[in-house]
C-alpha positions as CSV (number, residue, x, y, z in Angstrom):
1,M,-41.4,41.9,41.7
2,R,-41.3,40.0,38.8
3,G,-38.4,38.2,37.8
4,R,-36.5,39.3,34.4
5,R,-36.8,37.4,31.5
6,Y,-33.7,37.3,29.2
7,K,-33.6,36.4,25.7
8,R,-31.2,33.6,24.8
9,R,-28.7,35.3,22.4
10,G,-26.4,33.1,20.9
11,A,-27.9,29.7,21.4
12,W,-26.9,28.8,17.9
13,V,-23.2,29.1,18.6
14,P,-22.7,25.7,20.4
15,A,-24.5,23.8,18.0
16,V,-22.3,25.6,14.9
17,L,-19.2,24.9,16.9
18,G,-20.2,21.1,17.5
19,L,-20.9,20.9,13.8
20,A,-17.7,22.3,13.1
21,L,-15.7,19.7,15.3
22,F,-17.6,17.0,13.7
23,A,-16.8,18.0,10.4
24,A,-12.9,18.5,11.2
25,V,-12.9,15.1,13.0
26,A,-14.5,13.4,10.0
27,A,-12.3,15.1,7.3
28,W,-9.3,13.9,9.6
29,T,-10.4,10.5,9.7
30,V,-10.9,10.3,5.8
31,L,-7.5,11.7,5.3
32,G,-5.8,9.4,7.6
33,V,-7.4,6.6,6.0
34,G,-6.1,7.6,2.7
35,E,-2.8,7.9,3.8
36,A,-3.1,4.4,5.4
37,A,-4.0,3.1,2.1
38,K,-1.0,4.5,0.5
39,T,1.4,3.3,3.3
40,S,-0.2,-0.2,2.4
41,D,0.2,-0.3,-1.2
42,R,3.9,0.9,-0.9
43,E,4.5,-1.6,1.4
44,G,2.6,-4.4,-0.4
45,L,4.8,-3.4,-3.6
46,R,8.0,-3.6,-1.2
47,M,7.1,-6.9,0.1
48,A,6.4,-8.4,-3.4
49,E,9.9,-7.4,-4.8
50,R,11.7,-8.7,-1.5
51,A,9.7,-12.0,-1.8
52,V,11.1,-12.4,-5.5
53,R,14.2,-11.7,-4.8
54,E,14.7,-13.8,-1.7
55,A,13.1,-16.5,-4.0
56,A,15.9,-15.9,-6.7
57,V,18.6,-16.3,-4.0
58,S,17.2,-19.2,-2.7
59,C,17.2,-21.2,-5.7
60,Y,20.8,-19.8,-6.5
61,A,21.9,-21.3,-3.1
62,L,20.0,-24.6,-3.8
63,E,20.8,-25.0,-7.4
64,G,23.8,-23.0,-7.8
65,A,22.2,-21.0,-11.0
66,Y,19.4,-18.2,-11.0
67,P,16.3,-19.5,-12.7
68,A,16.2,-18.1,-16.4
69,T,12.7,-16.8,-16.5
70,Y,10.3,-15.4,-13.8
71,E,8.0,-18.5,-14.8
72,D,10.8,-20.8,-14.1
73,L,11.3,-19.0,-10.6
74,K,7.9,-19.3,-9.9
75,A,7.8,-23.0,-10.7
76,R,11.0,-24.0,-8.9
77,S,10.2,-22.0,-5.8
78,G,6.2,-22.0,-5.6
79,I,6.4,-17.8,-5.1
80,A,2.9,-16.1,-5.4
81,V,2.9,-12.7,-6.6
82,D,-0.6,-10.9,-7.0
83,E,0.1,-10.4,-10.8
84,E,-3.2,-8.6,-11.5
85,K,-1.9,-6.0,-9.1
86,Y,1.8,-6.2,-9.6
87,A,3.9,-6.7,-12.8
88,V,7.3,-8.2,-12.1
89,F,10.2,-7.8,-14.7
90,Y,12.8,-10.6,-14.2
91,E,16.0,-9.8,-16.5
92,I,19.0,-12.2,-16.5
93,F,22.2,-11.7,-17.9
94,A,24.2,-14.7,-16.9
95,S,23.1,-17.9,-14.4
96,N,25.7,-16.8,-11.7
97,I,24.8,-13.4,-11.6
98,M,21.8,-11.9,-9.9
99,P,19.0,-10.9,-12.0
100,E,17.7,-7.5,-12.4
101,I,14.6,-7.7,-10.4
102,T,11.7,-5.1,-10.7
103,V,8.3,-5.0,-9.7
104,V,5.8,-2.2,-10.2
105,E,2.2,-1.5,-9.4
106,R,-0.1,-2.0,-12.4
107,R,-2.9,1.0,-12.8
108,V,-5.7,1.1,-14.6
109,L,-6.0,4.3,-16.8
110,P,-9.2,6.0,-16.6
């Protein structure tokens, strides 16, 4: 008796499932990297604002007055904020009242 020969039906199914799985993992990885970058940007902004606030409070504790300008704060405390990436707004009302400090991210318009 001769053995039966069977045609291989559906041999492409594992290949398609493998490609679909690879595409799903690649898309998930790209989305994860994008979300990590956004989180990093938010954290950098938060850290920059916190550093400016702490430097202002430190100057007040040492000298009894807040610096009059952001440039004066940089000179007195040695704070280094990436000014190409962040814009720092430092508004003071009086030398004994905490200044209003706002740090925003600079964005390049397309």
